C-alpha positions as CSV (number, residue, x, y, z in Angstrom):
1,M,-63.2,173.3,99.2
2,V,-62.1,173.1,102.8
3,K,-58.3,172.3,103.3
4,R,-57.9,169.2,105.2
5,K,-56.0,169.6,108.4
6,V,-52.8,167.4,108.8
7,G,-52.5,165.6,112.1
8,A,-49.5,165.7,114.3
9,L,-48.6,162.1,113.7
10,E,-48.8,162.6,109.9
11,K,-46.4,165.7,110.2
12,I,-43.9,163.6,112.1
13,D,-44.1,160.8,109.5
14,A,-43.5,163.4,106.8
15,D,-40.4,164.6,108.5
16,L,-37.2,163.0,107.2
17,S,-35.2,163.3,110.3
18,S,-37.8,161.6,112.5
19,L,-38.3,158.9,109.8
20,Q,-34.4,158.4,109.8
21,Y,-34.5,158.0,113.7
22,K,-37.3,155.4,113.4
23,I,-35.5,153.5,110.6
24,R,-32.3,153.3,112.7
25,R,-34.2,151.7,115.5
26,D,-36.4,149.3,113.6
27,P,-35.5,149.0,109.9
28,T,-37.9,146.1,109.1
29,S,-41.0,148.0,110.1
30,Y,-40.2,151.1,108.1
31,E,-39.0,149.5,104.9
32,E,-42.0,150.5,102.9
33,D,-41.5,154.1,103.9
34,F,-37.9,154.0,103.0
35,L,-38.7,152.7,99.5
36,N,-41.3,155.4,99.0
37,Q,-38.6,158.1,99.8
38,Y,-36.1,156.2,97.6
39,S,-38.4,156.2,94.7
40,Q,-39.0,160.0,95.2
41,Y,-35.2,160.5,95.2
42,E,-35.0,158.7,91.9
43,H,-37.7,161.0,90.3
44,Q,-36.1,164.1,91.7
45,R,-32.7,163.0,90.4
46,E,-34.0,162.4,86.8
47,I,-35.7,165.8,86.8
48,F,-32.5,167.4,88.1
49,L,-30.1,165.7,85.6
50,Q,-32.2,167.0,82.6
51,A,-31.2,170.6,83.4
52,P,-28.8,170.9,86.4
53,S,-28.0,174.6,85.8
54,S,-31.7,175.7,85.6
55,A,-33.1,173.7,88.6
56,T,-35.4,175.5,90.9
57,N,-34.6,176.3,94.6
58,D,-37.3,174.0,95.8
59,G,-36.1,171.1,93.7
60,I,-32.4,171.7,94.9
61,V,-33.5,171.7,98.6
62,S,-35.7,168.6,98.1
63,I,-33.0,166.5,96.5
64,R,-30.4,167.7,98.9
65,D,-32.5,166.5,101.8
66,L,-33.2,163.2,100.2
67,I,-29.5,162.6,99.5
68,D,-28.8,163.4,103.1
69,F,-31.5,161.0,104.4
70,L,-30.5,158.1,102.1
71,A,-26.8,158.4,103.0
72,H,-27.6,158.1,106.7
73,V,-29.8,155.0,106.4
74,A,-28.3,153.2,103.4
75,D,-26.5,150.7,105.5
76,C,-29.9,149.5,106.9
77,Y,-31.0,148.5,103.3
78,P,-27.8,147.6,101.5
79,Q,-29.5,145.6,98.8
80,D,-32.0,148.3,97.8
81,T,-29.2,151.1,97.7
82,V,-26.5,149.3,95.8
83,Q,-26.8,151.9,92.9
84,F,-26.9,154.9,95.3
85,P,-23.2,155.6,95.7
86,Q,-22.7,155.1,91.9
87,D,-25.4,157.8,91.3
88,L,-23.7,160.2,93.6
89,M,-20.3,159.7,91.8
90,H,-21.9,160.2,88.4
91,I,-23.5,163.5,89.5
92,L,-20.2,164.7,91.0
93,N,-18.0,163.7,88.1
94,T,-20.3,165.0,85.4
95,H,-21.7,168.2,86.9
96,H,-19.4,169.3,89.6
97,Q,-19.0,172.7,87.9
98,E,-22.7,173.4,87.6
99,L,-23.9,172.1,91.0
100,E,-25.1,174.6,93.6
101,P,-22.3,174.9,96.2
102,E,-24.5,173.6,99.2
103,L,-25.7,170.6,97.0
104,R,-22.1,169.8,95.9
105,E,-20.9,169.9,99.4
106,K,-23.7,167.6,100.6
107,V,-22.8,165.1,97.7
108,V,-19.3,165.0,98.8
109,G,-20.1,164.7,102.5
110,S,-22.6,161.8,101.6
111,L,-19.8,159.9,99.7
112,V,-17.5,160.3,102.7
113,L,-20.2,159.1,105.0
114,L,-20.9,156.0,102.8
115,R,-17.2,155.2,103.0
116,R,-17.4,155.3,106.8
117,K,-20.3,152.9,106.6
118,D,-18.2,150.7,104.4
119,M,-20.6,151.0,101.5
120,I,-17.6,151.9,99.2
121,D,-14.0,151.5,99.8
122,S,-11.3,154.2,100.2
123,S,-9.7,153.5,96.9
124,T,-13.0,154.1,95.0
125,L,-13.6,157.2,97.0
126,L,-10.1,158.7,96.4
127,H,-10.2,157.9,92.7
128,T,-13.4,159.8,92.5
129,L,-12.3,162.8,94.5
130,F,-8.8,163.4,93.4
131,P,-9.4,164.0,89.6
132,I,-11.9,166.6,90.6
133,L,-9.4,168.2,93.0
134,I,-6.8,168.8,90.3
135,S,-9.3,169.9,87.6
136,T,-12.0,172.1,89.3
137,Q,-11.7,175.8,89.3
138,S,-13.7,176.3,92.5
139,K,-11.4,177.2,95.4
140,S,-14.0,176.2,98.1
141,L,-14.4,172.8,96.4
142,R,-10.7,172.3,96.3
143,T,-10.4,173.0,100.0
144,L,-13.2,170.7,100.8
145,L,-11.9,167.8,98.7
146,F,-8.3,168.2,100.0
147,Q,-9.6,168.0,103.6
148,K,-11.8,165.0,102.8
149,I,-8.9,163.1,101.0
150,L,-6.6,163.8,103.8
151,S,-9.0,162.7,106.6
152,D,-9.9,159.6,104.7
153,L,-6.2,158.6,104.3
154,R,-5.7,159.3,108.0
155,A,-8.6,157.2,109.0
156,S,-7.5,154.3,106.8
157,N,-4.2,154.3,108.5
158,A,-5.3,155.0,112.0
159,N,-5.2,151.5,113.7
160,S,-2.5,149.9,111.3
161,T,-0.8,151.0,108.0
162,N,-2.9,150.2,105.0
163,H,-0.1,149.3,102.6
164,R,-2.2,148.5,99.7
165,L,-4.2,151.7,99.7
166,N,-0.9,153.8,100.2
167,R,0.7,152.0,97.3
168,T,-2.2,152.6,95.0
169,I,-2.5,156.3,95.8
170,Q,1.3,156.9,95.7
171,T,1.4,155.2,92.2
172,V,-1.4,157.5,91.0
173,L,0.5,160.6,92.4
174,Y,3.8,159.4,91.0
175,N,2.3,158.9,87.5
176,L,0.6,162.2,87.6
177,L,3.9,164.0,88.2
178,T,6.0,162.1,85.7
179,S,3.4,162.1,82.8
180,D,3.4,165.9,82.5
181,R,6.1,167.9,84.2
182,T,4.8,171.1,82.8
183,S,1.3,170.8,84.5
184,S,0.5,172.7,87.7
185,K,-1.6,169.7,88.8
186,G,1.6,168.5,90.6
187,L,1.1,171.2,93.2
188,W,-1.6,169.2,94.9
189,V,0.6,166.1,94.7
190,V,3.2,168.1,96.7
191,K,0.7,169.4,99.1
192,L,-0.8,166.1,99.9
193,T,2.4,164.1,100.2
194,R,4.0,166.8,102.5
195,E,1.0,166.8,104.7
196,L,0.9,163.0,104.9
197,W,4.7,162.9,105.6
198,K,4.3,165.6,108.4
199,R,1.6,163.5,110.1
200,Q,3.8,160.3,109.7
201,I,1.2,158.4,107.6
202,W,3.6,158.1,104.8
203,T,7.2,157.4,105.9
204,D,8.6,155.1,103.1
205,S,10.8,155.7,100.3
206,K,8.0,155.9,97.8
207,A,6.8,159.2,99.2
208,V,10.4,160.5,99.0
209,E,10.7,159.4,95.3
210,I,7.4,161.4,94.6
211,M,8.9,164.5,96.1
212,K,12.1,163.9,94.2
213,E,10.2,164.0,90.9
214,A,8.6,167.2,92.1
215,S,11.9,168.7,92.6
216,L,12.8,167.9,89.0
217,A,9.5,169.4,87.6
218,D,9.3,172.4,85.1
219,I,6.8,174.5,87.2
220,E,8.3,176.8,89.6
221,K,5.9,176.3,92.5
222,V,6.1,172.5,92.2
223,I,9.9,172.7,92.3
224,V,9.9,175.0,95.3
225,G,7.4,172.7,97.1
226,G,9.6,169.6,96.5
227,V,12.8,171.4,97.5
228,R,11.3,172.8,100.7
229,F,10.1,169.2,101.6
230,F,13.7,168.0,101.7
231,L,15.0,171.0,103.4
232,G,12.3,171.3,106.2
233,G,9.9,168.3,106.0
234,D,11.6,166.4,108.8
235,K,11.6,169.6,111.1
236,E,7.9,170.0,110.5
237,R,7.3,166.4,111.5
238,E,9.4,166.8,114.7
239,E,7.5,170.0,115.6
240,L,4.2,168.4,115.1
241,E,5.3,165.5,117.3
242,D,6.6,167.9,120.0
243,E,3.2,169.8,119.9
244,S,1.2,166.7,120.3
245,S,3.5,165.5,123.2
246,D,3.3,168.9,125.0
247,E,-0.4,168.9,125.4
248,E,-1.7,170.1,128.6
249,A,-1.2,167.5,131.3
250,V,-4.1,166.3,133.4
251,D,-3.7,167.0,137.1
252,M,-5.1,163.9,138.8
253,G,-4.3,165.1,142.2
254,R,-6.4,168.2,141.7
255,L,-9.3,166.4,140.2
256,K,-9.3,163.8,143.0
257,H,-9.3,166.7,145.6
258,Q,-12.2,168.4,143.9
259,M,-14.2,165.1,143.8
260,A,-13.7,164.6,147.5
261,I,-14.7,168.1,148.4
262,N,-17.4,169.0,146.0
263,K,-20.8,167.5,145.5
264,R,-20.7,164.6,143.1
265,N,-22.9,164.6,140.0
266,K,-22.9,162.9,136.6
267,K,-21.0,165.6,134.8
268,K,-18.1,165.6,137.3
269,T,-18.0,161.8,137.4
270,R,-17.9,161.8,133.6
271,M,-15.0,164.4,133.6
272,M,-13.0,162.2,136.1
273,D,-13.4,159.1,133.9
274,N,-12.4,161.0,130.8
275,A,-9.3,162.3,132.7
276,V,-8.3,158.7,133.9
277,A,-8.7,157.5,130.3
278,T,-6.5,160.3,129.0
279,V,-3.8,159.5,131.5
280,R,-3.8,155.7,130.8
281,K,-3.6,156.4,127.1
282,K,-0.6,158.6,127.6
283,E,1.0,155.9,129.8
284,R,0.5,153.4,127.1
285,K,1.9,155.7,124.5
286,K,5.0,156.1,126.6
287,K,5.6,152.4,126.9
288,Q,5.2,151.8,123.1
289,P,8.5,151.5,121.1
290,H,9.6,154.8,119.4
291,P,9.1,154.5,115.6
292,L,12.2,154.7,113.4
293,N,11.5,158.0,111.5
294,F,14.3,158.1,108.9
295,S,15.1,161.4,107.3
296,A,14.0,161.9,103.7
297,F,17.7,162.3,102.7
298,H,18.4,158.6,103.8
299,L,15.5,157.1,101.9
300,L,16.7,158.3,98.4
301,H,17.5,155.5,96.0
302,D,20.0,157.4,94.0
303,P,21.3,160.5,95.7
304,Q,24.3,160.9,93.2
305,G,21.9,161.1,90.2
306,F,19.4,163.2,92.0
307,A,22.1,165.7,92.9
308,E,23.5,165.9,89.4
309,A,20.0,166.2,87.9
310,L,19.2,169.1,90.2
311,F,22.4,170.9,89.6
312,S,22.4,170.6,85.8
313,K,18.7,171.4,85.4
314,H,18.2,174.3,87.8
315,L,21.6,175.8,88.5
316,Q,23.9,175.1,85.7
317,N,21.3,175.5,82.9
318,T,21.3,179.1,81.5
319,R,17.7,178.8,80.4
320,S,16.3,178.4,83.9
321,K,14.6,181.6,85.0
322,H,14.6,181.0,88.8
323,N,15.1,184.1,91.1
324,L,17.9,184.2,93.6
325,E,15.8,182.9,96.5
326,H,14.8,179.8,94.7
327,R,18.2,179.2,93.3
328,L,19.6,179.3,96.9
329,L,17.0,176.8,98.0
330,V,18.1,174.4,95.2
331,L,21.8,175.1,96.0
332,Q,21.2,174.2,99.7
333,L,19.5,171.0,98.7
334,V,22.4,170.0,96.4
335,S,25.0,170.9,99.0
336,R,23.2,169.0,101.7
337,L,23.0,165.9,99.4
338,V,26.7,166.1,98.5
339,G,27.9,166.6,102.1
340,L,25.6,164.0,103.7
341,H,26.1,161.2,101.2
342,K,29.7,162.2,100.3
343,L,29.0,162.6,96.7
344,T,31.3,163.7,94.0
345,V,30.0,166.7,91.9
346,L,33.2,168.6,90.9
347,S,31.4,171.1,88.7
348,L,29.5,172.3,91.8
349,Y,32.6,173.9,93.4
350,S,33.4,176.0,90.4
351,Y,29.9,177.3,90.3
352,F,30.5,178.9,93.7
353,L,33.5,181.1,92.4
354,K,31.4,183.9,91.0
355,Y,29.3,184.3,94.1
356,L,32.1,184.5,96.7
357,T,32.3,188.3,97.0
358,P,31.1,190.5,99.9
359,R,28.9,192.5,97.5
360,Q,26.8,189.5,96.6
361,P,23.4,189.4,98.1
362,S,22.9,186.5,100.7
363,V,26.6,185.7,100.5
364,T,26.5,184.1,103.8
365,S,24.0,181.6,102.4
366,F,26.4,180.8,99.6
367,L,29.3,180.4,102.2
368,A,27.1,177.9,104.3
369,S,26.2,175.9,101.1
370,L,29.8,175.6,100.2
371,A,30.8,174.5,103.6
372,Q,27.9,171.9,103.6
373,A,29.1,170.6,100.2
374,T,32.6,169.8,101.6
375,H,33.6,166.5,102.9
376,N,36.8,164.5,103.3
377,L,36.5,162.9,99.9
378,V,36.6,166.2,98.0
379,P,40.0,166.7,96.3
380,P,42.0,169.3,98.2
381,D,43.1,171.0,94.9
382,V,39.4,171.8,94.1
383,L,38.8,173.5,97.4
384,E,42.1,175.3,97.7
385,P,41.1,178.0,95.1
386,L,37.8,178.6,97.0
387,V,39.5,179.0,100.3
388,Q,42.0,181.3,98.7
389,K,39.3,183.5,97.1
390,I,37.4,183.7,100.5
391,A,40.6,184.8,102.2
392,N,41.4,187.4,99.5
393,E,37.9,188.8,99.2
394,F,36.7,188.7,102.9
395,V,39.8,188.6,105.2
396,S,42.0,191.7,104.9
397,E,42.8,194.7,106.9
398,A,40.7,196.9,104.6
399,A,37.6,194.7,105.0
400,A,34.9,195.5,107.6
401,A,35.0,193.5,110.9
402,E,31.7,191.7,110.1
403,V,33.0,190.6,106.7
404,A,36.4,189.5,108.0
405,S,34.7,187.4,110.8
406,A,32.3,185.8,108.4
407,G,35.0,184.9,106.1
408,L,37.2,183.3,108.7
409,N,34.2,181.4,110.1
410,A,33.3,180.1,106.6
411,I,37.0,179.0,106.1
412,R,36.9,177.2,109.5
413,E,33.7,175.4,108.5
414,I,35.2,174.2,105.2
415,C,38.5,173.1,107.0
416,V,36.5,171.2,109.6
417,R,35.2,168.9,106.9
418,Q,38.4,168.8,104.7
419,P,41.5,170.1,106.6
420,L,43.7,169.4,103.6
421,A,42.1,172.4,101.8
422,M,44.4,174.8,103.6
423,N,48.0,175.5,102.8
424,D,50.7,176.4,105.3
425,T,51.4,179.9,104.1
426,L,47.7,181.0,104.1
427,L,47.0,179.3,107.4
428,Q,49.9,181.2,109.2
429,D,48.6,184.4,107.7
430,L,45.0,183.8,108.9
431,V,46.1,182.8,112.4
432,M,47.7,186.2,112.8
433,Y,44.2,187.7,112.9
434,R,43.9,186.4,116.5
435,K,45.7,189.6,117.5
436,S,43.0,191.7,116.0
437,K,41.4,194.4,118.2
438,D,38.0,193.5,117.0
439,K,36.4,190.7,119.1
440,G,34.5,188.9,116.3
441,V,37.6,188.7,114.1
442,M,39.8,187.5,117.0
443,M,37.4,184.8,118.1
444,A,37.1,183.5,114.5
445,A,40.8,183.4,114.1
446,K,41.2,181.7,117.4
447,G,38.6,179.0,116.3
448,L,40.7,178.4,113.2
449,L,43.9,178.1,115.3
450,S,42.2,175.6,117.8
451,L,40.9,173.5,114.9
452,Y,44.4,173.1,113.2
453,R,45.9,172.4,116.7
454,E,43.7,169.3,116.6
455,V,43.7,168.2,113.0
456,G,47.0,169.6,111.6
457,P,49.5,170.9,114.1
458,D,52.3,170.2,111.8
459,M,51.1,173.0,109.5
460,L,51.4,175.6,112.3
461,K,54.6,177.3,113.6
462,K,56.1,176.0,116.8
463,R,55.0,179.0,118.9
464,D,51.3,178.5,117.6
465,R,50.9,174.8,118.2
466,G,50.3,174.8,122.0
467,K,51.4,172.3,124.7
468,E,49.1,169.5,123.9
469,A,49.7,169.6,120.1
470,A,53.4,169.8,120.4
471,M,53.4,166.8,122.8
472,G,51.2,164.8,120.5
473,L,53.5,165.5,117.6
474,R,56.6,164.4,119.5
475,S,54.9,161.2,120.8
476,G,53.4,160.4,117.4
477,Q,49.8,160.5,118.5
478,R,48.9,163.3,116.1
479,K,50.0,162.4,112.5
480,E,49.6,164.2,109.3
481,Q,46.3,163.3,107.6
482,R,46.2,161.9,104.2
483,F,43.6,162.4,101.5
484,G,40.9,159.7,101.7
485,E,42.2,158.2,104.9
486,E,39.3,156.9,107.0
487,V,39.6,156.5,110.8
488,M,39.0,153.0,112.2
489,G,35.5,152.7,113.7
490,T,35.9,153.0,117.4
491,I,33.8,154.5,120.3
492,E,35.2,157.9,121.0
493,G,36.4,158.2,124.6
494,L,36.0,154.6,125.5
495,E,39.4,154.6,127.2
496,L,38.1,157.4,129.5
497,L,35.3,155.2,130.6
498,E,37.6,152.3,131.2
499,R,39.8,154.5,133.3
500,W,36.9,155.7,135.3
501,K,35.7,152.3,135.9
502,E,39.2,151.1,137.0
503,E,39.5,154.1,139.4
504,K,36.2,153.2,141.0
505,R,37.2,149.6,141.4
506,Q,40.4,150.7,143.2
507,R,38.4,153.0,145.5
508,Q,36.1,150.0,146.3
509,R,39.1,147.9,147.2
510,Q,40.7,150.6,149.2
511,R,37.5,151.1,151.3
512,V,37.4,147.2,151.8
513,E,40.9,147.2,153.0
514,E,40.4,150.0,155.4
515,G,37.3,148.2,156.8
516,L,34.8,150.7,155.6
517,P,31.6,149.7,153.9
518,A,31.8,149.5,150.1
519,E,30.2,152.1,148.0
520,K,26.8,151.1,146.6
521,V,27.2,149.9,142.9
522,T,24.6,151.2,140.7
523,D,26.1,150.2,137.3
524,K,25.2,146.9,135.8
525,S,28.5,146.5,134.1
526,E,30.3,146.8,137.5
527,G,27.9,144.3,138.9
528,E,29.0,141.9,136.2
529,D,32.6,142.5,137.0
530,E,31.9,141.7,140.7
531,E,30.2,138.4,139.8
532,D,33.2,137.3,137.6
533,P,36.4,137.1,139.9
534,G,38.5,136.1,136.9
535,D,38.0,139.6,135.3
536,W,39.0,141.2,138.6
537,E,42.3,139.3,138.6
538,A,43.0,140.1,135.0
539,D,42.3,143.8,135.7
540,E,44.6,143.7,138.6
541,V,47.5,142.2,136.6
542,D,46.9,144.9,133.9
543,T,47.0,147.6,136.5
544,N,50.4,146.3,138.0
545,D,51.9,146.0,134.6
546,S,50.6,149.3,133.3
547,G,53.2,151.2,135.3
548,G,56.2,148.8,134.7
549,W,57.2,150.6,131.4
550,I,58.9,153.5,133.4
551,D,62.6,152.9,133.8
552,V,63.3,154.1,137.2
553,E,66.9,153.0,137.2
554,S,67.8,155.5,134.5
555,D,67.1,158.4,136.9
556,K,70.2,157.4,138.9
557,D,72.4,158.7,136.1
558,I,70.9,162.2,136.7
559,D,72.0,164.0,139.9
560,I,69.9,167.0,140.7
561,S,71.9,169.3,143.0
562,D,71.9,173.0,143.9
563,S,75.6,173.4,143.5
564,D,77.0,175.1,140.4
565,D,79.7,172.4,140.0
566,D,77.3,169.8,139.2
567,K,75.6,171.6,136.3
568,P,77.9,170.2,133.5
569,V,77.6,166.7,135.0
570,I,73.7,166.9,134.7
571,K,74.0,168.2,131.2
572,K,76.3,165.4,130.2
573,A,74.2,162.8,131.9
574,R,71.3,163.9,130.0
575,I,73.2,163.9,126.7
576,D,74.6,160.4,127.4
577,S,71.3,158.9,128.3
578,S,69.2,160.6,125.5
579,T,69.7,157.8,123.0
580,S,68.8,155.1,125.5
581,M,65.8,157.1,126.7
582,V,64.6,157.6,123.0
583,D,64.9,153.8,122.4
584,D,63.1,153.1,125.7
585,D,60.3,155.7,124.8
586,K,59.9,154.0,121.4
587,E,59.5,150.6,123.0
588,N,57.3,151.9,125.7
589,A,55.1,153.7,123.3
590,E,54.6,150.5,121.3
591,D,53.9,148.6,124.5
592,R,51.4,151.3,125.5
593,A,49.6,151.2,122.2
594,A,49.3,147.5,122.2
595,T,48.1,147.5,125.7
596,A,45.5,150.3,125.0
597,A,44.4,148.4,121.9
598,L,44.0,145.2,124.0
599,K,42.0,147.0,126.5
600,L,39.8,148.8,124.0
601,S,39.0,145.6,122.1
602,T,38.2,143.9,125.5
603,L,35.9,146.6,126.7
604,A,34.2,147.1,123.3
605,T,33.6,143.5,122.6
606,T,33.0,141.7,125.9
607,R,30.7,144.3,127.6
608,I,27.3,145.7,126.6
609,L,27.3,149.4,127.5
610,T,24.2,150.4,129.5
611,P,22.4,153.7,129.2
612,A,24.2,154.7,132.4
613,D,27.5,153.9,130.8
614,L,26.7,156.0,127.7
615,A,25.6,159.0,129.8
616,K,28.8,158.7,131.8
617,L,30.8,158.4,128.6
618,Q,29.3,161.6,127.2
619,E,30.1,163.4,130.5
620,L,33.7,162.1,130.4
621,R,34.1,163.3,126.8
622,I,32.9,166.9,127.6
623,S,35.1,167.1,130.8
624,A,38.2,165.7,128.9
625,S,37.7,168.5,126.2
626,I,37.9,171.2,128.8
627,N,41.1,172.5,130.4
628,Q,40.7,171.9,134.1
629,Q,43.1,174.7,135.0
630,L,40.5,177.3,134.0
631,P,38.4,179.1,136.5
632,A,35.1,177.5,137.3
633,S,33.0,179.9,135.4
634,Q,35.0,179.5,132.3
635,R,34.9,175.6,132.6
636,R,31.2,175.8,133.0
637,R,30.8,177.9,129.9
638,A,33.2,175.6,127.9
639,A,31.2,172.6,129.1
640,Q,28.0,174.2,127.9
641,Q,29.6,174.9,124.4
642,A,31.0,171.3,124.1
643,A,27.6,170.0,125.0
644,A,25.9,172.0,122.4
645,L,28.5,171.0,119.9
646,N,28.2,167.3,120.6
647,A,24.4,167.6,120.4
648,R,24.5,168.9,116.8
649,H,23.8,165.9,114.6
650,A,25.5,165.1,111.2
651,D,22.1,165.6,109.5
652,D,21.6,169.1,110.8
653,P,22.1,171.9,108.2
654,L,24.6,174.7,108.4
655,T,22.8,177.9,108.2
656,A,23.8,181.5,107.3
657,A,23.1,182.5,110.9
658,E,25.9,180.3,112.0
659,I,28.3,181.8,109.5
660,E,27.4,185.3,110.8
661,G,27.5,184.2,114.4
662,L,30.7,185.9,115.4
663,A,29.9,189.0,113.3
664,S,27.5,190.2,116.0
665,L,30.5,190.5,118.4
666,S,32.0,193.1,116.0
667,T,29.2,195.6,116.3
668,K,29.1,197.6,119.5
669,S,25.8,197.6,121.2
670,T,24.1,200.9,121.9
671,K,22.8,201.9,125.3
672,A,19.2,201.2,124.2
673,D,20.2,197.6,123.0
674,K,22.0,197.0,126.4
675,I,18.9,198.1,128.3
676,A,16.5,195.9,126.1
677,L,18.9,193.0,126.6
678,A,18.9,193.4,130.3
679,K,15.0,193.8,130.5
680,A,14.5,190.7,128.3
681,G,13.0,187.9,130.1
682,K,12.0,189.9,133.1
683,V,8.4,190.4,134.3
684,D,6.6,193.6,133.8
685,E,7.3,195.9,136.7
686,S,4.9,198.4,135.9
687,V,2.4,196.8,138.4
688,H,4.1,196.7,141.9
689,Q,2.9,193.7,144.1
690,S,4.1,192.2,147.3
691,T,5.3,188.7,147.5
692,Q,2.1,187.6,149.2
693,A,0.0,189.1,146.4
694,K,2.1,187.3,143.7
695,R,1.8,184.1,145.7
696,K,-1.9,184.5,145.8
697,E,-2.2,185.1,142.0
698,K,-0.2,182.1,141.3
699,K,-2.4,180.1,143.6
700,E,-5.6,181.3,141.9
701,A,-4.1,180.6,138.5
702,L,-3.5,177.0,139.5
703,G,-7.1,176.7,140.6
704,K,-6.3,176.1,144.3
705,S,-8.8,177.1,147.1
706,T,-8.1,179.6,149.9
707,T,-7.6,178.7,153.5
708,N,-10.2,179.5,156.2
709,K,-8.0,182.3,157.5
710,E,-8.1,184.0,154.1
711,K,-11.8,183.4,153.9
712,A,-12.4,185.0,157.3
713,R,-10.5,188.2,156.1
714,K,-13.0,188.6,153.2
715,K,-16.0,188.2,155.4
716,N,-18.3,191.4,155.8
717,F,-17.4,193.4,158.9
718,M,-21.1,193.7,159.9
719,M,-21.3,189.9,159.9
720,T,-18.5,189.6,162.5
721,L,-19.8,192.1,165.0
722,G,-22.2,189.7,166.7
723,K,-19.6,187.0,167.2
724,G,-17.0,189.6,168.5
725,K,-19.5,190.8,171.2
726,A,-20.3,187.2,172.2
727,K,-16.7,186.4,172.6
728,G,-16.1,189.2,175.0
729,K,-19.0,188.1,177.2
730,R,-17.9,184.4,177.5
731,S,-17.1,183.0,180.9
732,L,-14.1,180.8,181.6
733,V,-16.2,177.7,181.6
734,E,-17.7,178.6,178.2
735,Q,-14.2,179.5,176.8
736,A,-12.8,176.1,178.0
737,R,-15.7,174.3,176.4
738,V,-15.2,176.1,173.1
739,L,-11.5,175.3,172.9
740,K,-12.1,171.7,173.8
741,A,-14.6,171.4,171.0
742,H,-12.2,173.1,168.7
743,V,-9.5,170.5,169.5
744,E,-11.9,167.5,169.1
745,R,-13.1,169.0,165.7
746,S,-9.5,169.4,164.4
747,K,-8.7,165.9,165.2
748,R,-11.8,164.7,163.5
749,G,-10.9,166.6,160.4
750,G,-13.2,169.5,160.5
751,K,-17.0,169.6,160.7
752,R,-17.2,167.2,157.8
753,G,-14.7,164.7,159.2
754,N,-12.6,164.7,156.1
755,K,-9.4,163.3,157.8
756,G,-7.8,160.5,156.1
757,K,-9.7,160.9,152.8
């Protein structure tokens, strides 16, 4: 029998991709063809479900193509394909271990496609995929499912936060962790929650509670994942945000220049439109309000209970078999919680005692954790034995310079947070190390000395207090701190800003009195002062009274003379007037304090500080903390250090590298290290280039075109011979005509007349 030839049109109709294209354009006309394919899919599915593991290759390919076809056109016939998503879910849930990998991937992709077409909702899809994710043994399937779940959650929260879906999934994850703490299924909970937190899809307290339960699990990998989330999750989120904001900017000037010079076509017009859309999108993003991304530590419901549970379960428990690295991670988390929320876990400090020896591995991490766990509400008698042990073990003449500097630095970090942890005898002994010949030890001891000049000058000897601390003690400005004493909430350095504003107003008045034009006022708060003359008058009264407390008449009793006969008189006059001066000083000090308090309250409560005010306030704080008598280079270096110190946030952790910071000064650098340090940051000098060549490379890298003069230099020499000969044979009339044409052409903007475009 002769085989019938199949026509071209019949081949096209038999092709599923062409039928899919036709159905998308005209669903009504091809409904019968669709129903034929759907019935064929049902027959293939029944045959396949009878023996999934023994299906032939042709049968697998056929059902795979039919599933792909139906998933793409199911939204055109929603009534006929109501059962189709349920069939795919049944196949995946029942036979996901036996399915051929490509068919399994096609079923998962078809379910995701049906979700995008709103044939099923996100909750149904996620409830189908997540149980398979935590139960399957196939690594490729786990990777695929995790990617699909993550992308679906991102798509569901793209335009606005889908609170209902998020609560549903978070409840499922939380119940999975708490129902069985010994199961390794919690690892996928940790991965999913951490990824969604990093991408700022989940930023609420429920996600933090999930990771809190993960930190209290019994599986080591789940515990480490939960602990690392608290220690580094916020940093990962900031890095991802910085990467997205640091995308390569679109150079609109360059694109406009290229569009004006080059020939226009559809591709370049499309590129220009895309660039304009990108720039507009970035501008809209800049104008949007910045979201309040709270740290995970601040979203915990019960930080005290969490810290106690972590410490008792993973550190204090003798049955826990964590290695040193994992114990250090848990210890860092507990210390961060205690220091940040000012918790009271007294058994934590006695836990540190056995690890505070120089022979302990990673001892600087233990020192950093101890410093982090210290705050002003920790009893000093609990911390004093720890400080004493660090001093005995680390700081001695027999200890190495690196060990001594690390110990002094750790003691300083503890005393910054609780100055009462130090006693007078030990402090005076440690301060003596400022005379050490080793630079690292000397710098660490000087740091401790400068700290106690600020927070406890009465604990130092008179010769170690310094000028400012001694004057502060005499005037009563620096008092002895008491345990649990809290400083009243004020804006630090606000009096500096007020003084700067007053000086600026005085300069304005002086310029007006001298007949000079007033300086331009750029500060909004100063503009408000100018609009309200009553405030100006009040300020003037304050400034006149501010100098009235000095009793000038008392100076008449003191005669300063060069003669020797008058010396006893001067001494006597000083002795006689000392009591009255002390009384005057007390009264004047009270007046100054009252006046300063009045000014502070007026400035803090009657004015709204603008961003310019806050920036100036920060600048004044830094400059006030620097001794102006130092040389310019030292002042600049001190200003940079003060700015870096102020930039450090209270939530930022204390690392082992900061404890070891001054130890690097103790080791002498070799010649090779010095050469490497000098060469660091410099360009490779193996290729010698002129300045012009470097400029040219930079220009080419930026994509800029060359000038006509540079193009003329690259022209072939044989091409220039004819023009050179013709130039030599020109008459004066021809030369004048050529020059005139050149001038007209340059005025016109070249041959193409591009001037003004």
